[in-house]
C-alpha positions in Angstrom: 0.3 0.0 0.2 1.3 3.2 -1.0 2.2 5.5 2.1 0.6 8.8 1.9 1.9 11.9 3.0 0.7 14.4 5.4 -1.1 16.9 2.6 -2.6 13.8 1.0 -4.0 12.4 3.9 -5.7 16.0 4.5 -7.7 15.8 1.5 -8.0 11.9 1.0 -11.2 10.7 2.8 -10.6 8.2 5.9 -13.0 5.9 7.8 -12.7 9.1 11.1 -14.5 11.3 8.9 -16.8 9.2 7.5 -17.8 8.3 11.3 -17.2 12.3 12.0 -19.8 14.0 9.5 -21.8 13.3 6.2 -20.6 13.1 3.2 -22.4 14.0 0.0 -20.7 13.3 -3.4 -22.0 16.2 -5.7 -22.9 15.0 -9.2 -24.6 18.6 -9.8 -21.0 20.0 -10.5 -18.5 17.4 -10.0 -20.0 14.3 -11.3 -16.4 13.1 -13.2 -13.5 11.9 -12.1 -10.9 14.5 -11.4 -6.7 14.3 -11.3 -5.0 14.4 -8.5 -3.5 17.8 -9.0 -7.1 19.5 -9.2 -8.5 17.5 -6.4 -5.3 19.0 -4.7 -6.1 22.3 -5.9 -10.2 22.4 -5.7 -10.2 20.6 -1.8 -8.5 23.2 0.2 -9.7 26.1 -2.3 -13.3 25.2 -1.0 -13.2 24.2 2.6 -10.9 27.1 3.2 -12.1 29.6 0.9 -16.3 28.6 2.3 -14.9 28.9 6.0 -14.1 32.9 5.5 -16.9 33.8 3.0 -19.5 31.8 5.5 -17.7 33.9 8.3 -17.7 37.3 6.1 -21.2 36.6 5.1 -22.7 35.6 8.6 -23.9 32.1 7.1 -26.0 30.1 9.2 -23.3 27.3 7.7 -19.7 26.9 9.2 -18.4 25.7 6.1 -18.5 23.7 3.1 -15.7 20.5 4.1 -14.7 18.6 0.9 -12.8 15.5 0.3 -11.4 13.1 -2.3 -12.6 9.2 -2.5 -12.4 6.6 -5.9 -11.4 9.5 -8.1 -14.7 12.1 -7.0 -15.3 15.3 -4.5 -17.8 14.7 -1.6 -18.5 17.6 0.8 -20.1 17.5 4.5 -22.0 20.3 5.0 -21.1 22.0 8.9 -23.7 24.2 10.1 -22.7 26.9 12.7 -22.2 26.6 16.3 -23.9 29.7 18.0 -27.1 30.4 18.2 -29.1 30.0 15.1 -31.8 32.2 15.0 -29.5 35.1 15.5 -27.1 33.7 13.2 -29.8 33.9 10.6 -30.6 37.2 11.3 -27.6 38.7 11.3 -26.7 36.9 7.8 -30.3 38.9 6.4 -29.8 41.9 7.6 -26.2 41.6 5.8 -27.1 39.4 2.7 -30.4 42.1 2.3 -28.3 46.0 1.3 -26.6 43.1 -1.6 -29.5 42.6 -3.9 -29.3 44.9 -5.6 -25.7 45.0 -6.3 -25.4 41.4 -7.1 -23.9 41.3 -10.5 -21.6 44.6 -9.8 -19.9 42.8 -7.0 -19.1 39.9 -9.8 -18.0 42.1 -12.1 -16.3 44.8 -10.0 -14.3 41.0 -8.7 -13.5 40.2 -12.4 -12.2 43.1 -13.0 -10.1 44.1 -10.3 -9.3 40.4 -9.4 -9.5 37.8 -11.8 -8.8 39.2 -14.6 -5.6 40.8 -13.6 -4.5 37.4 -12.4 -5.7 35.0 -15.0 -2.9 37.7 -17.6 -0.4 37.4 -15.0 -1.4 33.4 -15.7 -0.6 34.0 -19.5 2.5 36.4 -19.2 4.3 33.5 -17.1 3.8 30.8 -20.1 6.0 33.2 -22.2 8.2 33.7 -19.9 12.0 31.9 -19.3 11.9 30.8 -16.0 14.0 28.6 -13.6 12.2 25.4 -11.9 12.8 27.4 -8.3 10.6 30.3 -10.1 8.2 28.2 -11.8 7.2 26.5 -8.4 7.0 29.9 -7.2 4.5 30.7 -9.1 2.6 27.5 -8.9 2.2 28.2 -5.0 0.9 31.8 -6.2 -1.8 29.9 -7.8 -2.6 27.7 -4.9 -3.0 30.4 -2.6 -5.3 32.4 -5.6 -7.1 29.0 -6.0 -8.6 29.8 -2.1 -9.2 33.2 -2.8 -10.8 33.1 -5.5 -13.4 30.1 -3.7 -13.9 32.6 -1.3 -15.1 35.0 -3.7 -17.1 32.8 -5.6 -18.9 32.1 -2.5 -19.2 35.5 -1.4 -20.9 36.0 -4.6 -23.3 33.8 -5.3 -24.5 33.1 -2.0 -26.6 36.5 -1.6 -28.7 35.2 -4.7 -30.4 32.2 -2.7 -32.2 34.4 -0.4 -33.3 36.6 -2.9 -34.7 33.6 -4.3 -36.5 32.5 -1.3 -37.9 36.2 -0.9 -39.1 36.4 -4.4 -40.8 33.1 -4.1 -41.9 34.2 -0.9 -43.7 37.3 -2.1 -45.1 35.4 -4.8 -47.2 32.8 -2.7 -48.7 35.1 0.0 -49.7 37.8 -3.1 -51.1 35.2 -5.4 -52.0 32.3 -3.2 -50.2 30.2 -5.8 -49.2 27.0 -3.6 -46.5 26.5 -6.4 -43.8 29.3 -5.6 -41.2 27.8 -8.1 -43.5 29.3 -11.2 -42.3 32.5 -10.3 -38.8 31.6 -12.3 -41.3 31.9 -15.9 -40.6 35.9 -14.8 -37.1 35.3 -14.7 -36.6 34.1 -18.1 -34.9 35.9 -21.1 -31.9 37.0 -19.1 -28.4 37.5 -21.6 -25.9 36.0 -19.9 -22.6 34.6 -20.6 -23.6 31.2 -21.6 -26.2 32.4 -23.9 -23.7 34.8 -25.2 -21.7 32.1 -26.1 -24.7 30.6 -28.0 -25.6 33.1 -29.8 -21.4 33.8 -31.3 -22.0 30.4 -32.2 -24.7 30.2 -33.9 -23.6 33.7 -35.6 -20.9 31.4 -36.6 -23.3 28.8 -37.9 -24.7 31.8 -40.1 -21.9 32.4 -41.7 -21.5 28.9 -42.6 -25.2 28.6 -44.1 -24.4 31.9 -46.3 -21.4 29.9 -47.9 -21.3 26.9 -50.4 -17.7 26.9 -49.7 -18.3 26.4 -45.9 -21.0 24.5 -45.9 -19.7 21.6 -48.1 -16.7 21.8 -45.9 -18.8 21.3 -42.7 -21.1 18.2 -44.0 -18.6 16.5 -46.2 -15.5 16.3 -43.7 -15.4 14.6 -40.2 -15.0 17.3 -37.4 -10.9 16.6 -36.7 -10.8 17.4 -41.0 -12.5 20.9 -40.9 -9.5 23.1 -39.7 -7.5 21.7 -42.4 -9.8 22.0 -44.9 -10.4 25.4 -43.9 -6.9 26.3 -44.3 -6.9 25.1 -48.0 -9.8 27.9 -48.7 -9.1 32.0 -48.7 -13.0 31.7 -47.8 -11.9 29.6 -45.4 -8.8 30.8 -43.9 -11.2 34.1 -43.3 -13.6 32.1 -41.2 -11.1 30.8 -39.3 -9.7 34.0 -38.2 -13.2 35.0 -36.9 -13.4 31.7 -35.0 -9.9 32.5 -33.4 -11.1 36.1 -32.3 -14.6 34.0 -31.1 -12.3 31.4 -28.9 -10.2 34.3 -27.4 -13.0 35.2 -25.5 -15.1 32.2 -25.2 -12.4 29.5 -25.4 -11.2 29.4 -21.9 -14.0 26.4 -20.9 -13.5 22.5 -21.2 -16.1 20.2 -21.2 -16.1 19.4 -17.4 -15.4 22.7 -16.8 -14.0 21.4 -12.7 -11.0 19.9 -14.1 -7.1 20.6 -15.4 -6.7 17.4 -17.6 -9.4 18.4 -20.5 -8.5 19.7 -23.4 -9.8 23.5 -23.6 -11.7 24.5 -26.6 -9.4 27.2 -27.0 -6.0 24.6 -27.5 -8.7 22.0 -29.5 -11.7 23.9 -31.4 -13.3 20.6 -32.8 -15.2 20.8 -29.6 -16.7 24.2 -31.1 -16.7 23.1 -34.2 -19.1 19.9 -33.9 -21.3 22.7 -31.9 -21.5 24.9 -34.9 -22.5 21.4 -37.1 -25.2 21.2 -34.5 -26.7 24.3 -35.2 -26.7 23.8 -39.4 -29.1 20.3 -38.4 -32.0 22.6 -38.5 -33.7 25.9 -39.1 -32.6 27.8 -35.8 -32.8 31.3 -35.7 -31.1 33.0 -31.8 -32.0 36.0 -31.9 -35.8 35.2 -33.1 -36.3 32.6 -30.5 -34.8 34.6 -27.8 -37.3 37.5 -28.6 -40.0 34.9 -28.2 -38.7 34.2 -25.0 -38.0 37.6 -23.2 -41.9 38.6 -24.6 -43.1 35.0 -23.0 -41.7 36.7 -20.0 -43.0 39.7 -20.1 -46.5 38.6 -20.4 -46.1 35.9 -17.6 -45.2 39.2 -15.6 -47.9 41.2 -16.5 -49.9 38.2 -15.3 -48.6 38.1 -12.0 -48.6 40.8 -11.4 -52.7 41.4 -12.1 -53.1 38.6 -9.7 -51.8 40.3 -6.8 -53.6 43.2 -4.4 -52.3 46.5 -4.8 -50.3 47.7 -1.4 -46.8 47.8 -0.2 -46.5 43.9 -1.2 -47.0 44.6 -4.6 -44.2 47.2 -4.8 -41.8 45.2 -2.9 -42.7 42.7 -5.4 -42.1 44.7 -8.1 -38.7 46.1 -6.6 -37.5 42.4 -6.2 -38.2 41.4 -9.4 -36.5 44.1 -10.9 -33.2 43.3 -8.8 -33.6 39.2 -9.5 -33.5 40.4 -13.4 -30.5 42.3 -13.2 -28.8 39.6 -10.9 -30.2 36.5 -12.9 -26.9 36.2 -15.1 -25.0 35.3 -12.1 -25.4 32.0 -12.1 -23.6 31.1 -15.7 -21.7 34.5 -15.8 -19.8 33.5 -12.4 -19.5 29.6 -13.7 -17.9 31.6 -16.9 -15.3 33.8 -15.2 -14.5 31.5 -12.2 -15.5 28.1 -12.1 -14.5 27.6 -16.1 -12.2 29.9 -16.7 -10.2 29.4 -13.6 -9.0 25.9 -14.3 -9.0 26.9 -17.5 -6.4 29.7 -17.4 -4.4 27.2 -14.7 -4.6 23.9 -16.9 -2.4 26.2 -20.0 0.2 27.8 -17.1 0.4 24.3 -15.6 1.1 22.8 -18.7 4.5 24.8 -19.4 5.2 24.0 -15.9 5.2 20.3 -17.1 7.1 20.8 -20.3 9.9 22.6 -17.9 9.7 19.5 -15.9 9.8 17.6 -19.1 13.3 19.0 -20.4 14.5 18.7 -16.7 13.8 14.7 -17.3 11.3 14.4 -14.1 8.1 13.5 -16.5 7.7 12.1 -19.7 5.2 14.3 -21.3 3.3 18.0 -20.0 0.1 16.7 -19.2 1.6 14.2 -16.6 1.8 16.8 -14.2 -1.4 16.6 -13.3 -1.4 12.8 -11.8 0.7 14.4 -9.4 -0.2 15.8 -5.9 0.5 19.4 -5.2 2.9 18.2 -2.8 4.7 16.0 -5.1 4.9 18.4 -7.8 6.2 21.0 -5.5 9.4 18.4 -4.5 9.8 17.5 -8.2 10.4 21.4 -8.5 12.8 21.6 -5.9 14.5 18.4 -6.6 13.6 16.9 -9.7 13.6 13.5 -9.8 12.0 10.7 -12.1 8.3 10.1 -11.3 7.6 7.9 -14.4 6.6 5.3 -12.1 4.1 7.2 -10.5 2.4 8.5 -13.1 1.8 5.4 -14.8 -0.1 4.1 -11.2 -2.2 6.9 -11.1 -3.1 7.1 -14.7 -4.3 3.4 -14.0 -6.2 4.4 -11.2 -7.7 7.3 -12.7 -9.0 5.2 -15.9 -10.6 2.5 -12.6 -12.1 5.8 -10.7 -14.1 7.0 -14.2 -15.6 3.3 -14.5 -16.7 2.7 -10.8 -20.1 3.0 -9.2 -19.6 5.7 -6.4 -21.4 5.9 -3.3 -23.2 8.8 -3.1 -22.9 9.2 0.7 -21.0 8.4 3.8 -21.2 8.0 6.9 -24.1 8.5 9.3 -26.9 11.1 7.9 -27.7 13.7 10.9 -31.0 12.6 12.7 -32.4 16.0 12.0 -31.7 17.5 8.3 -32.9 21.1 8.3 -35.6 22.2 5.2 -33.4 24.3 2.8 -35.2 25.3 -0.1 -32.1 26.4 -1.6 -30.4 23.4 -1.6 -33.0 21.4 -3.3 -33.2 24.3 -5.7 -29.4 23.9 -6.6 -28.9 20.3 -5.8 -32.6 18.3 -6.2 -32.7 15.9 -2.5 -35.6 13.9 -3.9 -35.5 10.1 -3.1 -35.4 8.3 -6.5 -39.5 7.6 -7.6 -39.6 5.2 -10.3 -43.5 2.6 -10.9 -42.4 0.3 -12.5 -45.8 -1.0 -13.2 -47.1 1.7 -14.8 -43.5 2.6 -16.0 -42.7 6.3 -15.1 -39.9 8.1 -12.7 -40.5 11.6 -11.3 -38.0 13.9 -10.8 -38.5 17.9 -10.3 -40.8 19.7 -12.9 -38.4 22.4 -14.1 -38.9 23.1 -17.8 -43.0 23.0 -18.6 -44.5 21.2 -21.6 -44.8 17.7 -22.8 -42.3 15.8 -25.5 -42.7 12.2 -27.1 -39.0 11.8 -28.5 -35.9 9.0 -28.7 -33.4 8.7 -25.8 -30.1 9.3 -26.0 -27.7 9.0 -23.2 -25.0 11.4 -22.9 -22.3 10.3 -20.4 -20.1 13.6 -21.6 -19.1 15.3 -24.7 -17.8 11.9 -26.8 -21.5 11.7 -26.6 -22.7 14.6 -28.5 -22.1 13.6 -31.7 -25.0 10.5 -30.9 -27.8 13.7 -30.8 -29.7 14.3 -33.9 -33.0 17.1 -33.6 -35.2 16.0 -31.9 -33.7 13.3 -29.3 -34.2 14.0 -25.7 -31.1 14.1 -23.9 -31.0 12.1 -21.0 -27.8 12.5 -18.8 -26.6 12.4 -15.0 -26.1 16.4 -15.2 -25.1 19.6 -18.1 -22.4 21.8 -17.7 -22.6 25.7 -19.5 -20.3 23.9 -23.1 -23.2 21.4 -23.1 -26.3 24.1 -24.2 -25.5 24.1 -27.8 -27.5 20.6 -27.4 -30.5 22.7 -26.4 -31.2 24.1 -29.3 -31.4 20.5 -31.2 -32.8 18.0 -28.8 -37.1 17.9 -27.9 -36.4 17.2 -24.2 -33.9 17.0 -21.4 -33.9 14.7 -18.2 -31.0 14.3 -15.8 -29.9 12.4 -12.9 -28.6 15.5 -10.4 -29.6 18.6 -9.6 -33.0 20.7 -8.6 -35.0 23.4 -11.0 -32.1 26.5 -10.2 -29.4 23.7 -11.4 -27.6 24.1 -14.9 -30.1 22.3 -16.6 -33.2 23.3 -15.5 -32.4 27.2 -16.0 -31.4 26.6 -19.4 -34.2 24.3 -20.3 -36.0 27.2 -19.5 -34.6 29.7 -22.2 -34.7 27.1 -24.8 -38.2 26.3 -23.6 -37.2 22.6 -23.4 -39.9 20.6 -21.5 -37.4 19.2 -18.3 -37.7 16.9 -15.9 -34.0 17.1 -13.7 -32.8 15.7 -10.3 -34.4 12.6 -10.9 -31.8 10.3 -9.7 -32.3 7.3 -12.2 -33.0 8.2 -15.5 -29.2 7.0 -16.7 -29.6 3.5 -15.0 -33.6 3.1 -15.9 -33.4 4.5 -19.9 -31.4 3.1 -22.8 -30.2 4.8 -26.0 -33.5 3.7 -28.5 -36.5 3.7 -26.0 -39.3 6.5 -26.4 -39.9 8.6 -23.5 -42.8 10.9 -23.3 -41.5 14.1 -20.8 -43.6 15.4 -18.9 -41.8 18.6 -17.6 -44.8 20.3 -16.3 -45.5 17.8 -14.0 -42.4 16.5 -12.9 -43.0 12.9 -14.5 -40.6 10.7 -17.4 -43.2 8.3 -18.8 -40.5 5.2 -20.4 -41.8 1.5 -21.7 -42.3 1.7 -25.2 -38.6 0.6 -28.0 
């Protein structure tokens, strides 16, 4: 058995941890197996960053603790240890004034903290450095990761209280029982994910308007499109526009939270596939988006008409306006923090890997992702060949990817607090499958009913399976999956609540969706015919 270092013991889940806390695998954001180096950065950043952020916000939570097991990240939620009612009042008094400025807080952090650091990482990639200087820069990145995740939670957590306040006013003033219907009043808000999709659609329109470009996209495999474009004057002009797109929107990867995955800017094949997906059907982003905005405005008027005149109605109008201004926060913070931070870090760390290749420490730059943080610092201080360790870790990573890991470890607390915010994001329903009547349920995330053919998508490598009108069935989705929403007829996920990425984006694209079923990818198979009832949160199956 391999002896763990002190650093590794701190981040790896052990039996004592399981006895002391209740650990849940976050299958909404981190459903995939992660590399040792990414875990080394993410776990301390989340654990320490949330502790600082939650104290600054006077949260009724002490922190999220994170640990690694079988390549997956598990999270334990620690409540505040003091007087809870007083803490909640203190938190509400603190975050209330933040409601009108939530989006501005993000953009201020992007301008003054994140973007300057990203530029510094870019500069490091082009500078000559010694191994000792590289070590210092890796340590600098490690420290920034903790600061980044502190800011991440200080920026996004107040939005939950805003949402709950809006739900409470909606139900009280309309006498409607389903508070989540208020989110129909918040669709059609531009954000970085929709903005990315709009620019991809514009590139697809450019392809459609050119017989030369369309011939290349439809006549060659994705892997050959760039070389074919480079042989035509019109194609080279298109590539110039593609590179301009990637410089803005290319700092993301399929899983977002990882160092191993190629980013769009490194490998444009992922983007070329998405452009090809837009070519499959007649689709006008601007027209569809305008219709969603119009539908939202109609829903707002309909909702306000149900409310009695008075202070309550005026409070709802004000809260709704603030919510509209901040509603892009989820996708925008993901763009600038969740996705861009690991993408920029990956590119910098690959440069460090190149230096270690030159020093005969590793055989390939991306080998360093299979080292833990302390091991990377060690070989930067005292270069020594680690090929055996790398090979063993690669094998372990492949094995972890295939494992069906436990969803939880430890004993659930006897009293689980009713937390509607966590339910909206993560989904906490237990599996509900009726084998006799052939249906299972989840959360009604996006209204409508649709019958179509199932395609189970495990990751971006399966995107090519999707044809126009298919029912997308998956564990969860991240922003790079969004292009599929304009192609599919419905979406069903294992994980998440109505405010998860899949639920939010499905409403933006008016695609019927049921999320948080827990069982979709295990019950359904490619070729099954299902009816997705996004209004009632039920999926009917059993037809072939």
